[in-house]
All heavy atoms as an XYZ file, in Angstrom:
900
protein
N      -9.437     20.162     20.074
C      -8.624     18.983     19.777
C      -8.701     18.690     18.286
O      -9.769     18.572     17.711
C      -9.147     17.804     20.585
C      -8.390     16.554     20.391
S      -9.059     15.294     21.541
C      -7.991     13.995     21.147
N      -7.560     18.554     17.624
C      -7.545     18.269     16.199
C      -7.262     16.792     15.979
O      -6.575     16.146     16.765
C      -6.464     19.100     15.476
O      -5.203     18.790     16.035
C      -6.749     20.583     15.598
N      -7.788     16.286     14.896
C      -7.558     14.896     14.530
C      -6.568     14.873     13.372
O      -6.781     15.541     12.366
C      -8.872     14.216     14.103
O      -9.816     14.397     15.133
C      -8.659     12.749     13.836
N      -5.497     14.135     13.533
C      -4.493     14.043     12.487
C      -4.986     13.130     11.369
O      -5.540     12.056     11.628
C      -3.194     13.500     13.073
C      -2.035     13.589     12.120
C      -0.738     13.199     12.775
O      -0.492     13.625     13.913
O       0.024     12.459     12.136
N      -4.788     13.561     10.129
C      -5.180     12.748      8.977
C      -4.305     11.501      8.929
O      -3.135     11.542      9.302
C      -5.024     13.545      7.690
N      -4.862     10.394      8.477
C      -4.052      9.181      8.367
C      -2.936      9.358      7.339
O      -3.089     10.085      6.363
C      -5.060      8.123      7.917
C      -6.199      8.875      7.340
C      -6.226     10.207      8.007
N      -1.807      8.698      7.571
C      -0.679      8.774      6.624
C      -0.979      8.029      5.337
O      -0.468      8.376      4.289
C       0.575      8.168      7.264
C       1.145      8.922      8.433
C       1.518     10.351      8.074
N       2.329     10.440      6.893
C       3.612     10.708      6.862
N       4.246     10.938      7.962
N       4.270     10.767      5.728
N      -1.791      6.974      5.433
C      -2.133      6.166      4.265
C      -3.642      5.953      4.268
O      -4.215      5.591      5.296
C      -1.411      4.795      4.287
C      -1.750      3.989      3.047
C       0.099      4.971      4.418
N      -4.270      6.194      3.130
C      -5.705      5.979      2.963
C      -5.935      5.022      1.803
O      -5.069      4.848      0.949
C      -6.409      7.299      2.632
C      -6.317      8.351      3.684
C      -6.981      9.646      3.235
O      -7.989      9.585      2.487
O      -6.480     10.704      3.614
N      -7.113      4.439      1.770
C      -7.514      3.544      0.683
C      -8.752      4.115     -0.003
O      -9.679      4.545      0.673
C      -7.853      2.162      1.234
C      -6.742      1.426      1.978
C      -7.304      0.218      2.704
C      -5.631      1.025      1.023
N      -8.765      4.078     -1.328
C      -9.977      4.456     -2.047
C     -10.962      3.296     -1.965
O     -10.568      2.148     -1.666
C      -9.688      4.758     -3.526
O      -9.241      3.544     -4.163
C      -8.659      5.869     -3.693
N     -12.243      3.538     -2.246
C     -13.210      2.426     -2.266
C     -12.797      1.304     -3.229
O     -12.989      0.128     -2.919
C     -14.511      3.100     -2.703
C     -14.376      4.512     -2.189
C     -12.908      4.845     -2.395
N     -12.223      1.648     -4.367
C     -11.778      0.614     -5.321
C     -10.660     -0.237     -4.719
O     -10.622     -1.458     -4.907
C     -11.313      1.260     -6.624
N      -9.751      0.397     -3.977
C      -8.671     -0.356     -3.330
C      -9.227     -1.278     -2.251
O      -8.794     -2.434     -2.128
C      -7.638      0.605     -2.742
N     -10.186     -0.795     -1.474
C     -10.801     -1.622     -0.436
C     -11.461     -2.854     -1.060
O     -11.270     -3.982     -0.589
C     -11.832     -0.800      0.373
C     -12.690     -1.706      1.246
C     -11.121      0.241      1.224
N     -12.197     -2.656     -2.136
C     -12.874     -3.776     -2.800
C     -11.862     -4.811     -3.293
O     -12.033     -6.015     -3.099
C     -13.705     -3.247     -3.969
C     -14.483     -4.306     -4.694
C     -15.311     -3.724     -5.835
O     -15.744     -2.563     -5.753
O     -15.515     -4.453     -6.818
N     -10.790     -4.353     -3.915
C      -9.767     -5.274     -4.416
C      -9.061     -5.985     -3.265
O      -8.785     -7.185     -3.339
C      -8.771     -4.530     -5.288
C      -7.657     -5.377     -5.903
C      -8.215     -6.546     -6.727
C      -6.743     -4.491     -6.753
N      -8.773     -5.272     -2.185
C      -8.112     -5.906     -1.043
C      -8.978     -6.993     -0.421
O      -8.455     -8.032     -0.004
C      -7.726     -4.860     -0.004
C      -6.542     -3.980     -0.414
C      -6.419     -2.782      0.506
C      -5.257     -4.792     -0.454
N     -10.276     -6.788     -0.370
C     -11.167     -7.850      0.134
C     -11.045     -9.101     -0.737
O     -10.958    -10.223     -0.232
C     -12.614     -7.369      0.138
C     -12.939     -6.425      1.243
C     -14.429     -6.094      1.224
N     -14.704     -4.975      2.073
C     -15.398     -3.904      1.722
N     -15.932     -3.821      0.520
N     -15.593     -2.922      2.574
N     -11.037     -8.909     -2.046
C     -10.924    -10.032     -2.986
C      -9.573    -10.740     -2.829
O      -9.500    -11.971     -2.775
C     -11.097     -9.510     -4.416
C     -11.058    -10.567     -5.470
C     -11.327     -9.958     -6.840
C     -11.367    -11.020     -7.916
N     -11.696    -10.461     -9.230
N      -8.502     -9.954     -2.742
C      -7.170    -10.544     -2.601
C      -7.018    -11.263     -1.264
O      -6.402    -12.324     -1.193
C      -6.099     -9.460     -2.753
C      -5.990     -8.828     -4.144
C      -4.996     -7.675     -4.112
C      -5.609     -9.857     -5.193
N      -7.590    -10.697     -0.212
C      -7.525    -11.342      1.111
C      -8.227    -12.693      1.083
O      -7.735    -13.673      1.638
C      -8.137    -10.416      2.178
C      -8.365    -11.050      3.556
C      -7.097    -11.643      4.132
N      -7.257    -12.155      5.466
C      -7.602    -13.405      5.774
N      -7.883    -14.275      4.819
N      -7.665    -13.796      7.027
N      -9.390    -12.758      0.421
C     -10.134    -14.017      0.338
C      -9.325    -15.082     -0.410
O      -9.385    -16.263     -0.076
C     -11.482    -13.783     -0.351
N      -8.548    -14.671     -1.398
C      -7.782    -15.623     -2.206
C      -6.418    -15.972     -1.616
O      -5.925    -17.085     -1.814
C      -7.593    -15.054     -3.620
N      -5.790    -15.026     -0.896
C      -4.394    -15.206     -0.502
C      -4.121    -15.155      0.996
O      -2.977    -15.344      1.419
C      -3.519    -14.149     -1.190
C      -3.594    -14.186     -2.673
N      -2.937    -15.121     -3.439
C      -4.287    -13.400     -3.543
C      -3.198    -14.912     -4.711
N      -4.015    -13.878     -4.808
N      -5.133    -14.871      1.811
C      -4.907    -14.753      3.250
C      -4.451    -13.348      3.619
O      -4.594    -12.409      2.845
N      -3.881    -13.188      4.829
C      -3.442    -11.876      5.295
C      -2.476    -11.216      4.310
O      -1.660    -11.891      3.675
C      -2.764    -12.179      6.627
C      -3.426    -13.436      7.093
C      -3.688    -14.235      5.836
N      -2.575     -9.882      4.225
C      -1.831     -9.125      3.214
C      -0.932     -8.072      3.838
O      -1.098     -7.695      4.994
C      -2.816     -8.414      2.275
C      -3.846     -9.276      1.575
C      -4.873     -8.394      0.869
C      -3.176    -10.229      0.600
N      -0.011     -7.574      3.025
C       0.836     -6.442      3.381
C       1.163     -5.662      2.111
O       1.073     -6.198      1.005
C       2.145     -6.911      4.032
C       3.051     -7.659      3.077
S       4.626     -8.214      3.785
C       5.503     -6.680      3.994
N       1.504     -4.383      2.279
C       2.020     -3.561      1.181
C       3.466     -3.218      1.479
O       3.856     -3.040      2.632
C       1.268     -2.221      1.095
C      -0.021     -2.262      0.350
C      -1.222     -2.161      1.039
C      -0.057     -2.365     -1.030
C      -2.422     -2.162      0.375
C      -1.262     -2.371     -1.710
C      -2.450     -2.256     -1.011
N       4.248     -3.071      0.403
C       5.581     -2.498      0.522
C       5.799     -1.599     -0.686
O       5.478     -1.953     -1.803
C       6.676     -3.566      0.565
C       8.010     -2.959      0.878
N       8.839     -2.461     -0.099
C       8.629     -2.733      2.059
C       9.917     -1.969      0.476
N       9.822     -2.132      1.786
N       6.345     -0.416     -0.399
C       6.713      0.508     -1.471
C       8.187      0.807     -1.327
O       8.631      1.334     -0.318
C       5.892      1.793     -1.378
C       6.202      2.714     -2.524
C       5.180      3.802     -2.682
O       4.052      3.685     -2.235
N       5.567      4.862     -3.337
N       8.946      0.431     -2.348
C      10.395      0.601     -2.283
C      10.797      1.888     -2.977
O       9.996      2.556     -3.600
C      11.096     -0.588     -2.948
O      10.940     -0.495     -4.351
N      12.049      2.184     -2.889
C      12.595      3.328     -3.599
C      13.409      2.871     -4.791
O      14.157      3.637     -5.359
N      13.254      1.613     -5.161
C      14.049      1.036     -6.241
C      13.587      1.470     -7.613
O      12.606      2.184     -7.777
N      14.272      0.993     -8.622
C      13.982      1.387     -9.997
C      12.750      0.679    -10.549
O      12.099      1.195    -11.445
C      15.183      1.089    -10.884
S      15.573     -0.678    -10.975
N      12.426     -0.480    -10.046
C      11.301     -1.253    -10.584
C      10.041     -0.965     -9.788
O       9.926     -1.339     -8.629
C      11.606     -2.746    -10.530
S      13.087     -3.172    -11.459
N       9.087     -0.286    -10.402
C       7.820      0.047     -9.750
C       8.033      0.795     -8.441
O       7.275      0.624     -7.498
C       6.981     -1.214     -9.492
C       6.491     -1.834    -10.780
O       6.170     -1.068    -11.699
O       6.461     -3.057    -10.865
N       9.051      1.646     -8.356
C       9.358      2.359     -7.128
C       8.240      3.247     -6.630
O       8.171      3.561     -5.459
N       7.347      3.664     -7.525
C       6.250      4.519     -7.080
C       4.944      3.745     -6.942
O       3.922      4.320     -6.629
C       6.057      5.685     -8.055
O       5.747      5.189     -9.333
N       4.974      2.458     -7.178
C       3.776      1.628     -7.066
C       3.856      0.779     -5.806
O       4.852      0.099     -5.577
C       3.634      0.714     -8.285
N       2.810      0.820     -4.990
C       2.818     -0.059     -3.822
C       2.592     -1.503     -4.265
O       1.743     -1.779     -5.101
C       1.648      0.454     -2.991
C       0.722      1.064     -3.987
C       1.587      1.603     -5.089
N       3.385     -2.390     -3.732
C       3.271     -3.805     -4.077
C       2.541     -4.526     -2.953
O       2.867     -4.337     -1.782
C       4.662     -4.405     -4.280
C       5.516     -3.655     -5.297
S       4.885     -3.759     -6.962
C       5.620     -5.289     -7.443
N       1.579     -5.357     -3.306
C       0.788     -6.104     -2.337
C       1.245     -7.559     -2.338
O       1.332     -8.185     -3.404
C      -0.696     -5.999     -2.697
S      -1.799     -6.775     -1.502
N       1.543     -8.056     -1.159
C       2.044     -9.424     -0.992
C       1.254    -10.142      0.095
O       0.669     -9.493      0.965
C       3.508     -9.401     -0.522
C       4.468     -8.711     -1.434
C       4.877     -7.402     -1.176
C       4.989     -9.357     -2.546
C       5.787     -6.766     -2.012
C       5.888     -8.725     -3.383
C       6.288     -7.435     -3.113
O       7.185     -6.797     -3.932
N       1.301    -11.473      0.101
C       0.821    -12.169      1.301
C       1.681    -11.693      2.478
O       2.894    -11.499      2.329
C       1.073    -13.651      0.994
C       1.080    -13.725     -0.499
C       1.705    -12.423     -0.950
N       1.057    -11.483      3.612
C       1.779    -10.976      4.779
C       3.002    -11.832      5.078
O       2.932    -13.058      5.111
C       0.859    -10.963      5.995
C       1.491    -10.361      7.218
C       0.528    -10.293      8.374
O      -0.216    -11.276      8.595
O       0.516     -9.270      9.047
N       4.148    -11.170      5.232
C       5.394    -11.852      5.543
C       6.155    -12.346      4.337
O       7.312    -12.745      4.466
N       5.567    -12.316      3.141
C       6.287    -12.808      1.962
C       7.410    -11.856      1.568
O       8.447    -12.278      1.073
C       5.342    -13.005      0.772
C       6.063    -13.615     -0.418
C       5.137    -13.986     -1.538
O       4.249    -14.831     -1.324
O       5.300    -13.430     -2.631
N       7.196    -10.569      1.767
C       8.264     -9.599      1.540
C       8.898     -9.317      2.894
O       8.230     -8.897      3.826
C       7.698     -8.301      0.944
C       8.767     -7.321      0.564
C       9.257     -7.297     -0.724
C       9.287     -6.441      1.497
C      10.255     -6.396     -1.081
C      10.291     -5.540      1.151
C      10.771     -5.521     -0.143
N      10.175     -9.566      2.996
C      10.859     -9.385      4.281
C      11.206     -7.916      4.490
O      11.871     -7.314      3.651
C      12.123    -10.226      4.331
C      11.803    -11.684      4.409
C      13.064    -12.461      4.649
N      12.729    -13.856      4.729
C      13.053    -14.624      5.733
N      13.743    -14.143      6.736
N      12.723    -15.892      5.740
N      10.745     -7.391      5.601
C      11.083     -6.025      5.966
C      12.202     -6.064      6.992
O      12.434     -7.081      7.644
C       9.860     -5.296      6.547
O       9.371     -6.030      7.669
C       8.759     -5.166      5.505
N      12.894     -4.945      7.122
C      13.996     -4.889      8.071
C      14.265     -3.465      8.517
O      13.398     -2.589      8.415
N      15.491     -3.228      8.959
C      15.877     -1.919      9.479
C      15.806     -0.821      8.417
O      15.783      0.358      8.754
C      17.288     -1.965     10.060
C      17.354     -2.808     11.324
O      16.297     -3.039     11.942
O      18.466     -3.234     11.679
N      15.784     -1.182      7.162
C      15.740     -0.176      6.095
C      14.302      0.145      5.676
O      14.090      0.818      4.673
C      16.547     -0.647      4.883
O      15.962     -1.826      4.348
N      13.314     -0.324      6.453
C      11.900     -0.097      6.135
C      11.183      0.576      7.301
O      11.580      0.427      8.457
C      11.197     -1.429      5.830
C      11.806     -2.128      4.640
O      11.731     -1.570      3.535
O      12.377     -3.217      4.820
N      10.107      1.310      6.974
C       9.292      2.007      7.959
C       7.851      1.521      7.808
O       7.330      1.456      6.679
C       9.327      3.538      7.702
C       8.417      4.279      8.659
C      10.744      4.063      7.766
N       7.205      1.175      8.924
C       5.782      0.833      8.904
C       5.005      2.133      9.033
O       5.026      2.770     10.077
C       5.424     -0.129     10.038
C       3.951     -0.501     10.160
C       3.458     -1.242      8.912
C       3.716     -1.340     11.400
N       4.336      2.546      7.948
C       3.587      3.807      7.957
C       2.193      3.661      8.528
O       1.659      4.604      9.105
C       3.464      4.367      6.532
C       4.734      4.836      5.874
C       4.414      5.425      4.499
C       5.466      5.841      6.723
N       1.578      2.498      8.325
C       0.191      2.342      8.763
C      -0.160      0.876      8.858
O       0.410      0.036      8.175
C      -0.756      3.025      7.778
N      -1.118      0.608      9.728
C      -1.800     -0.687      9.768
C      -3.235     -0.372      9.370
O      -3.986      0.228     10.142
C      -1.735     -1.297     11.166
O      -0.420     -1.672     11.466
N      -3.580     -0.726      8.151
C      -4.845     -0.316      7.550
C      -5.975     -1.268      7.923
O      -5.897     -2.460      7.650
C      -4.703     -0.258      6.029
C      -3.570      0.641      5.516
C      -3.292      0.366      4.054
C      -3.920      2.094      5.746
N      -7.017     -0.718      8.516
C      -8.211     -1.507      8.829
C      -9.119     -1.477      7.607
O      -9.426     -0.411      7.069
C      -8.923     -0.925     10.034
N      -9.535     -2.650      7.165
C     -10.403     -2.770      5.993
C     -11.642     -3.541      6.416
O     -11.520     -4.673      6.915
C      -9.671     -3.500      4.841
C     -10.591     -3.726      3.660
C      -8.420     -2.725      4.422
N     -12.822     -2.950      6.229
C     -14.068     -3.653      6.549
C     -14.121     -4.960      5.777
O     -13.838     -4.997      4.584
C     -15.288     -2.800      6.172
C     -15.499     -1.639      7.131
O     -14.999     -1.707      8.268
O     -16.169     -0.676      6.727
N     -14.450     -6.032      6.469
C     -14.546     -7.337      5.831
C     -13.238     -8.106      5.812
O     -13.181     -9.213      5.301
N     -12.165     -7.517      6.343
C     -10.865     -8.178      6.422
C     -10.515     -8.300      7.909
O     -10.533     -7.313      8.643
C      -9.779     -7.391      5.662
C      -8.405     -8.006      5.873
C     -10.116     -7.324      4.173
N     -10.212     -9.510      8.340
C     -10.048     -9.797      9.767
C      -8.901     -9.037     10.422
O      -9.012     -8.591     11.553
C      -9.869    -11.301      9.975
N      -7.786     -8.895      9.733
C      -6.606     -8.295     10.338
C      -6.204     -7.038      9.569
O      -6.507     -6.890      8.396
C      -5.440     -9.290     10.360
C      -4.978     -9.746      9.005
C      -5.922    -10.735      8.337
O      -6.388    -11.675      8.977
O      -6.197    -10.534      7.134
N      -5.502     -6.110     10.242
C      -5.017     -4.919      9.542
C      -3.997     -5.294      8.478
O      -3.328     -6.326      8.569
C      -4.373     -4.068     10.628
C      -4.488     -4.812     11.892
C      -5.142     -6.118     11.645
N      -3.882     -4.431      7.483
C      -2.928     -4.627      6.392
C      -1.799     -3.618      6.596
O      -2.028     -2.411      6.562
C      -3.607     -4.432      5.023
C      -4.718     -5.468      4.850
C      -2.581     -4.516      3.889
C      -5.608     -5.236      3.650
N      -0.598     -4.112      6.834
C       0.551     -3.233      7.051
C       0.979     -2.566      5.760
O       0.976     -3.188      4.693
N       1.324     -1.291      5.854
C       1.859     -0.551      4.709
C       3.269     -0.106      5.064
O       3.469      0.749      5.918
C       1.000      0.676      4.374
C       1.375      1.299      3.059
C       0.633      1.029      1.923
C       2.477      2.134      2.952
C       0.991      1.590      0.692
C       2.840      2.692      1.735
C       2.088      2.427      0.600
N       4.241     -0.740      4.416
C       5.660     -0.505      4.653
C       6.258      0.297      3.509
O       5.813      0.185      2.373
C       6.399     -1.837      4.741
C       6.009     -2.678      5.898
C       4.940     -3.522      5.980
C       6.673     -2.760      7.148
N       4.905     -4.133      7.204
C       5.960     -3.678      7.939
C       7.809     -2.150      7.673
C       6.353     -4.002      9.235
C       8.205     -2.474      8.952
C       7.479     -3.383      9.717
N       7.288      1.072      3.823
C       7.995      1.836      2.805
C       9.478      1.836      3.159
O       9.840      1.886      4.342
C       7.472      3.271      2.775
C       8.120      4.158      1.738
S       7.447      5.838      1.737
C       5.977      5.590      0.760
N      10.320      1.795      2.137
C      11.756      1.882      2.412
C      12.063      3.256      3.011
O      11.411      4.246      2.693
C      12.564      1.658      1.136
O      12.372      2.728      0.241
N      13.029      3.305      3.912
C      13.388      4.570      4.565
C      13.788      5.629      3.547
O      13.445      6.796      3.689
C      14.524      4.360      5.565
C      14.086      3.777      6.869
C      15.262      3.692      7.837
C      14.821      3.064      9.134
N      15.946      2.928     10.080
N      14.515      5.228      2.520
C      14.953      6.202      1.516
C      13.761      6.807      0.775
O      13.739      8.001      0.489
C      15.937      5.563      0.533
O      15.315      4.499     -0.165
N      12.765      6.002      0.491
C      11.551      6.502     -0.159
C      10.763      7.374      0.821
O      10.233      8.412      0.456
C      10.688      5.330     -0.639
C       9.487      5.733     -1.451
C       9.790      5.909     -2.924
O      10.914      6.168     -3.332
N       8.778      5.773     -3.738
N      10.708      6.957      2.082
C       9.979      7.718      3.092
C      10.539      9.132      3.246
O       9.802     10.093      3.432
C      10.004      6.988      4.429
C       9.320      7.759      5.525
C       7.932      7.901      5.534
C      10.056      8.367      6.528
C       7.299      8.628      6.528
C       9.430      9.090      7.528
C       8.055      9.219      7.520
O       7.435      9.944      8.496
N      11.860      9.277      3.157
C      12.468     10.599      3.259
C      11.920     11.550      2.204
O      11.743     12.734      2.453
C      13.985     10.490      3.151
C      14.623      9.831      4.361
C      16.108      9.585      4.193
O      16.702     10.115      3.223
O      16.665      8.863      5.027
N      11.615     11.035      1.027
C      11.060     11.853     -0.054
C       9.576     12.142      0.191
O       9.099     13.235     -0.092
C      11.246     11.135     -1.415
C      10.582     11.892     -2.539
C      12.730     10.931     -1.697
N       8.833     11.187      0.749
C       7.386     11.285      0.906
C       6.955     11.671      2.331
O       5.780     11.622      2.667
C       6.742      9.938      0.560
C       6.875      9.533     -0.862
C       8.010      9.131     -1.502
C       5.841      9.465     -1.843
N       7.741      8.818     -2.802
C       6.415      9.008     -3.034
C       4.473      9.727     -1.808
C       5.680      8.832     -4.195
C       3.735      9.538     -2.968
C       4.330      9.107     -4.147
N       7.872     12.064      3.186
C       7.582     12.277      4.605
C       6.485     13.310      4.869
O       5.789     13.222      5.867
C       8.848     12.676      5.349
N       6.301     14.264      3.992
C       5.305     15.326      4.192
C       4.049     15.082      3.372
O       3.308     16.009      3.055
C       5.913     16.682      3.844
C       7.163     16.964      4.617
N       7.153     17.201      5.976
C       8.459     16.992      4.239
C       8.390     17.395      6.393
N       9.202     17.262      5.366
N       3.812     13.829      3.044
C       2.750     13.479      2.122
C       1.803     12.447      2.725
O       2.230     11.551      3.427
C       3.373     12.886      0.824
O       4.364     13.776      0.347
C       2.351     12.678     -0.239
N       0.521     12.618      2.444
C      -0.476     11.590      2.768
C      -0.625     10.739      1.510
O      -0.872     11.252      0.424
C      -1.798     12.243      3.131
C      -2.875     11.248      3.454
C      -4.137     11.906      3.892
N      -4.084     13.330      3.622
C      -5.080     14.161      3.775
N      -6.219     13.752      4.201
N      -4.958     15.438      3.506
N      -0.469      9.441      1.658
C      -0.551      8.515      0.522
C      -1.974      7.988      0.402
O      -2.587      7.608      1.399
C       0.415      7.355      0.721
C       1.873      7.732      0.982
C       2.698      6.488      1.214
C       2.429      8.547     -0.158
N      -2.462      7.942     -0.816
C      -3.801      7.428     -1.091
C      -3.629      6.262     -2.066
O      -3.192      6.466     -3.203
C      -4.707      8.514     -1.686
C      -4.766      9.710     -0.720
C      -6.095      7.950     -1.975
C      -5.190     10.998     -1.361
N      -3.930      5.057     -1.597
C      -3.791      3.859     -2.422
C      -5.054      3.729     -3.260
O      -6.158      3.649     -2.742
C      -3.589      2.596     -1.561
C      -3.430      1.366     -2.446
C      -2.386      2.762     -0.634
N      -4.875      3.703     -4.576
C      -5.983      3.588     -5.523
C      -5.712      2.407     -6.448
O      -4.655      1.779     -6.383
C      -6.119      4.886     -6.319
C      -7.491      5.072     -6.948
O      -8.375      4.196     -6.779
O      -7.687      6.100     -7.615
N      -6.665      2.125     -7.315
C      -6.552      1.039     -8.290
C      -6.877      1.610     -9.669
O      -7.835      2.364     -9.821
C      -7.546     -0.101     -7.969
C      -7.496     -1.191     -9.020
C      -7.256     -0.676     -6.591
N      -6.066      1.255    -10.662
C      -6.315      1.659    -12.043
C      -6.188      0.439    -12.947
O      -5.549     -0.551    -12.583
C      -5.348      2.768    -12.510
C      -5.580      4.059    -11.720
C      -3.902      2.329    -12.399
N      -6.798      0.519    -14.104
C      -6.674     -0.575    -15.068
C      -5.258     -0.633    -15.609
O      -4.584      0.372    -15.717
C      -7.667     -0.379    -16.214
C      -9.096     -0.594    -15.795
C     -10.052     -0.549    -16.975
O      -9.627     -0.814    -18.124
O     -11.215     -0.252    -16.732
N      -4.839     -1.824    -15.963
C      -3.510     -2.022    -16.520
C      -2.676     -2.903    -15.612
O      -2.969     -3.070    -14.444
N      -1.640     -3.460    -16.187
C      -0.773     -4.350    -15.419
C       0.472     -3.613    -14.981
O       1.090     -2.907    -15.757
C      -0.382     -5.551    -16.271
C      -1.551     -6.500    -16.469
C      -1.108     -7.750    -17.150
N       0.015     -8.338    -16.449
C       0.035     -9.564    -15.993
N      -1.010    -10.339    -16.153
N       1.090    -10.042    -15.388
N       0.825     -3.812    -13.721
C       2.086     -3.287    -13.227
C       3.213     -4.210    -13.656
O       2.980     -5.283    -14.217
N       4.409     -3.815    -13.399
C       5.547     -4.605    -13.838
C       6.180     -5.426    -12.741
O       7.350     -5.695    -12.802
N       5.427     -5.824    -11.732
C       6.054     -6.507    -10.611
C       5.343     -7.766    -10.199
O       4.576     -8.361    -10.960
N       5.588     -8.148     -8.966
C       5.054     -9.384     -8.418
C       3.856     -9.156     -7.507
O       3.491    -10.027     -6.738
C       6.152    -10.118     -7.641
C       7.323    -10.472     -8.504
C       8.493     -9.726     -8.437
C       7.249    -11.530     -9.389
C       9.577    -10.043     -9.230
C       8.325    -11.848    -10.187
C       9.494    -11.105    -10.114
N       3.243     -7.995     -7.591
C       2.125     -7.663     -6.730
C       0.930     -8.568     -7.022
O       0.679     -8.951     -8.175
C       1.753     -6.193     -6.939
O       0.935     -5.718     -5.909
N       0.183     -8.921     -5.979
C      -0.904     -9.899     -6.091
C      -2.023     -9.501     -7.049
O      -2.719    -10.368     -7.567
C      -1.522    -10.155     -4.710
C      -0.664    -10.923     -3.720
C      -1.356    -10.979     -2.363
C      -0.375    -12.329     -4.232
N      -2.205     -8.216     -7.300
C      -3.311     -7.801     -8.161
C      -3.013     -7.955     -9.651
O      -3.919     -7.834    -10.482
C      -3.721     -6.351     -7.849
C      -2.852     -5.280     -8.466
C      -1.550     -5.031     -7.723
O      -1.259     -5.726     -6.729
O      -0.816     -4.121     -8.135
N      -1.773     -8.215    -10.041
C      -1.389     -8.278    -11.448
C      -2.290     -9.172    -12.304
O      -2.709     -8.769    -13.388
C       0.071     -8.694    -11.582
N      -2.659    -10.384    -11.859
C      -3.525    -11.228    -12.693
C      -4.947    -10.670    -12.874
O      -5.684    -11.133    -13.738
C      -3.577    -12.562    -11.944
C      -2.393    -12.565    -11.052
C      -2.154    -11.126    -10.703
N      -5.323     -9.686    -12.079
C      -6.668     -9.111    -12.147
C      -6.798     -8.076    -13.259
O      -7.887     -7.557    -13.499
C      -7.036     -8.463    -10.796
C      -6.932     -9.384     -9.607
C      -7.941    -10.519     -9.647
O      -9.067    -10.307    -10.131
O      -7.588    -11.628     -9.193
N      -5.682     -7.722    -13.914
C      -5.724     -6.714    -14.971
C      -5.782     -5.292    -14.443
O      -6.128     -4.362    -15.175
N      -5.443     -5.121    -13.174
C      -5.404     -3.800    -12.539
C      -4.104     -3.691    -11.757
O      -3.388     -4.672    -11.590
C      -6.605     -3.583    -11.584
C      -7.915     -3.573    -12.354
C      -6.637     -4.628    -10.477
N      -3.831     -2.473    -11.287
C      -2.642     -2.289    -10.453
C      -2.930     -1.225     -9.410
O      -3.732     -0.322     -9.619
C      -1.424     -1.927    -11.277
C      -1.567     -0.634    -12.032
C      -0.381     -0.439    -12.976
N      -0.550      0.756    -13.759
C      -0.028      1.941    -13.457
N       0.697      2.075    -12.373
N      -0.227      2.980    -14.223
N      -2.271     -1.375     -8.271
C      -2.357     -0.351     -7.249
C      -1.509      0.833     -7.688
O      -0.505      0.677     -8.389
C      -1.855     -0.877     -5.898
C      -2.799     -1.841     -5.247
C      -2.490     -3.191     -5.165
C      -4.009     -1.403     -4.718
C      -3.355     -4.084     -4.564
C      -4.887     -2.295     -4.116
C      -4.558     -3.637     -4.048
N      -1.932      2.007     -7.281
C      -1.262      3.250     -7.643
C      -1.329      4.189     -6.444
O      -2.322      4.190     -5.726
C      -1.996      3.878     -8.833
C      -1.542      5.257     -9.279
C      -0.332      5.105    -10.202
C      -2.653      5.963    -10.027
N      -0.289      4.972     -6.223
C      -0.285      5.962     -5.154
C      -0.682      7.321     -5.717
O      -0.120      7.782     -6.708
C       1.105      6.071     -4.490
C       1.421      4.829     -3.691
C       1.206      7.314     -3.612
C       0.560      4.640     -2.463
N      -1.653      7.906     -5.076
C      -1.970      9.315     -5.288
C      -1.549      9.979     -3.987
O      -1.438      9.329     -2.960
C      -3.449      9.506     -5.551
C      -3.918      8.738     -6.791
C      -5.367      8.984     -7.098
N      -5.867      8.091     -8.113
C      -5.647      8.202     -9.420
N      -4.925      9.193     -9.874
N      -6.169      7.340    -10.267
N      -1.289     11.254     -3.992
C      -0.795     11.869     -2.762
C      -1.322     13.283     -2.580
O      -1.728     13.941     -3.538
C       0.736     11.871     -2.763
O       1.223     12.665     -3.819
N      -1.283     13.705     -1.335
C      -1.612     15.074     -0.942
C      -0.590     15.482      0.110
O      -0.174     14.677      0.935
C      -3.006     15.141     -0.317
C      -4.107     14.947     -1.310
C      -5.398     15.551     -0.771
N      -6.401     15.509     -1.800
C      -7.328     14.576     -1.922
N      -7.386     13.596     -1.060
N      -8.199     14.618     -2.893
N      -0.238     16.738      0.096
C       0.644     17.255      1.138
C      -0.102     17.181      2.463
O      -1.305     17.435      2.527
C       1.044     18.693      0.852
C       1.901     18.852     -0.386
S       3.476     17.980     -0.322
C       4.327     18.918      0.913
N       0.577     16.812      3.533
C      -0.047     16.791      4.851
C      -0.516     18.192      5.192
O       0.118     19.178      4.852
C       0.933     16.289      5.909
C       1.264     14.800      5.825
C       2.349     14.457      6.826
C       0.030     13.961      6.074
N      -1.671     18.266      5.828
C      -2.247     19.559      6.167
C      -3.208     20.094      5.120
O      -3.794     21.153      5.302
N      -3.390     19.358      4.005
C      -4.346     19.814      2.983
C      -5.529     18.887      2.915
O      -5.510     17.795      3.377
C      -3.711     19.885      1.584
O      -3.293     18.566      1.189
C      -2.551     20.846      1.558
């Protein structure tokens, strides 16, 4: 029996930041769009603040130790078509992103690293 790798993973730095953001803002969600503004950066919002719909795909409900509820990771369908064969790894790097993501005031930003599925 083989175990399928998760579609979305979190680095230890991302987990630490998500715990901090959860304590300050309540339940969280991610959305990654295919748009021109930060299209390759996952944006973190209070859960439900970004409205998802038929043009979005829920890739994962991420369990984070120390966070009561899973964190949904959504992606636009158009972006998903490009990344469908990829495992996404949510990481944190220094610097400010150009969007409304909750981590912006912290002087860091979420970033996607990726691996082809099966590797």
